[in-house]
C-alpha positions as CSV (number, residue, x, y, z in Angstrom):
1,M,16.8,4.9,-35.8
2,Q,15.4,6.1,-32.5
3,N,14.0,3.9,-29.7
4,K,10.2,3.5,-29.9
5,Q,9.8,5.0,-26.3
6,E,11.4,8.2,-27.5
7,L,8.7,8.6,-30.1
8,I,5.8,8.0,-27.7
9,S,4.0,11.1,-26.5
10,P,1.8,10.6,-23.3
11,Y,-0.5,13.5,-24.6
12,T,-1.1,11.6,-27.8
13,F,-1.9,8.3,-25.7
14,P,-3.5,9.4,-22.5
15,G,-3.9,5.8,-21.4
16,L,-0.1,5.3,-21.5
17,K,1.4,3.5,-18.7
18,L,4.2,5.6,-17.1
19,N,6.2,2.8,-15.8
20,G,9.4,2.2,-17.7
21,L,9.5,5.7,-19.4
22,S,12.8,7.5,-18.9
23,K,12.5,10.6,-16.5
24,K,15.2,12.3,-18.6
25,K,13.3,12.1,-21.8
26,F,9.9,12.8,-20.2
27,P,10.6,15.2,-17.2
28,F,7.2,16.5,-17.3
29,L,5.5,13.2,-16.4
30,K,4.5,12.8,-12.9
31,K,2.1,10.1,-11.3
32,A,-1.3,11.3,-10.0
33,V,-1.2,12.0,-6.2
34,V,-4.0,10.1,-4.5
35,T,-5.4,11.8,-1.4
36,V,-7.4,9.5,0.9
37,T,-8.5,9.8,4.5
38,R,-7.7,7.0,7.2
39,E,-11.2,5.8,7.0
40,E,-10.9,5.4,3.4
41,I,-7.8,3.6,3.6
42,V,-9.1,1.1,6.1
43,N,-12.1,0.6,3.9
44,I,-9.8,-0.1,1.0
45,I,-7.7,-2.5,3.0
46,L,-11.0,-4.3,4.4
47,E,-12.3,-4.6,1.0
48,G,-9.1,-5.9,-0.5
49,C,-8.5,-8.4,2.2
50,E,-12.4,-9.3,2.3
51,I,-12.6,-8.9,6.3
52,T,-14.7,-6.7,8.4
53,L,-13.6,-3.9,10.9
54,E,-14.5,-6.1,13.8
55,Q,-12.3,-8.9,12.5
56,L,-9.4,-6.3,12.0
57,V,-9.5,-5.2,15.6
58,S,-10.3,-8.6,17.0
59,R,-7.7,-11.1,18.6
60,C,-8.2,-13.6,15.8
61,R,-5.0,-15.0,14.4
62,E,-6.3,-16.2,11.0
63,R,-3.7,-15.6,8.2
64,D,-6.1,-13.2,6.1
65,I,-6.9,-11.1,9.3
66,V,-3.2,-10.9,10.4
67,D,-2.1,-9.9,6.9
68,A,-4.7,-7.2,6.9
69,R,-3.3,-5.9,10.1
70,K,0.2,-6.0,8.7
71,I,-0.8,-3.9,5.8
72,T,-2.9,-1.6,7.9
73,C,0.2,-0.9,10.1
74,K,2.4,-0.4,7.2
75,V,0.0,1.9,5.3
76,L,-0.6,4.1,8.4
77,K,2.9,4.4,9.3
78,T,4.0,5.2,5.7
79,K,1.1,7.4,4.4
80,F,0.3,9.4,7.6
81,N,3.5,8.8,9.8
82,Y,1.3,8.0,12.7
83,S,3.0,7.1,15.9
84,L,3.4,3.4,16.8
85,K,1.2,3.8,19.8
86,S,-1.8,5.4,17.9
87,I,-1.5,2.7,15.2
88,G,-1.7,0.0,18.0
89,D,-4.7,1.7,19.6
90,F,-6.3,1.9,16.2
91,I,-6.0,-1.9,15.5
92,G,-7.4,-3.1,18.7
93,G,-5.4,-1.8,21.6
94,R,-2.1,-3.5,20.6
95,D,1.3,-2.5,22.0
96,H,3.8,-0.4,20.0
97,T,6.2,-3.4,19.8
98,T,3.3,-5.4,18.1
99,V,3.1,-2.6,15.6
100,I,7.0,-2.6,15.0
101,H,6.5,-6.3,14.4
102,S,3.8,-6.1,12.1
103,I,5.7,-3.6,10.0
104,T,8.9,-5.8,10.0
105,E,6.8,-8.9,9.0
106,F,5.2,-6.9,6.3
107,D,8.5,-6.0,4.9
108,S,9.7,-9.6,5.0
109,L,6.5,-11.0,3.5
110,Y,6.4,-8.3,0.9
111,S,9.9,-9.4,-0.4
112,N,9.5,-13.1,0.1
113,N,5.9,-14.2,-0.7
114,D,4.5,-13.5,-4.0
115,A,0.8,-14.0,-3.1
116,F,1.2,-11.6,-0.1
117,K,3.1,-9.1,-2.4
118,A,0.4,-9.2,-5.0
119,K,-2.5,-8.6,-2.4
120,A,-0.4,-5.7,-0.8
121,D,0.3,-4.1,-4.2
122,R,-3.3,-4.1,-5.1
123,I,-4.2,-2.3,-1.9
124,L,-1.1,0.0,-2.0
125,D,-2.0,1.1,-5.6
126,K,-5.4,2.0,-4.6
127,V,-3.9,4.0,-1.6
128,G,-1.2,5.7,-3.6
129,I,1.8,4.2,-2.0
130,E,4.9,2.9,-3.8
131,I,7.3,0.6,-2.0
């Protein structure tokens, strides 16, 4: 008898989750490409982290605000491939080494901290980035 996944047609079930389906068996399936601007991305991050733009660009070191900066740096570098200097200028006039550190910290927290990973995944899904 065939595996259940082989019998499932995404055209019959339009709400079907694409995760876990074999690309060999369903080569025609592609995830939707989400196109968003930098301003929309920042608004998504601000809403997801429940902070304001003023807090994002401030010198405040509260955990939620710092996490939002890390996510912003990672998204702007991954999605738009902005230069480190332009990302630093955007998040409050920070140095390029601060941006490098933020991206490194994002990667570390993403792999080791489940709460941060859950928050980042919610935001990255809205933005259309897979890590």
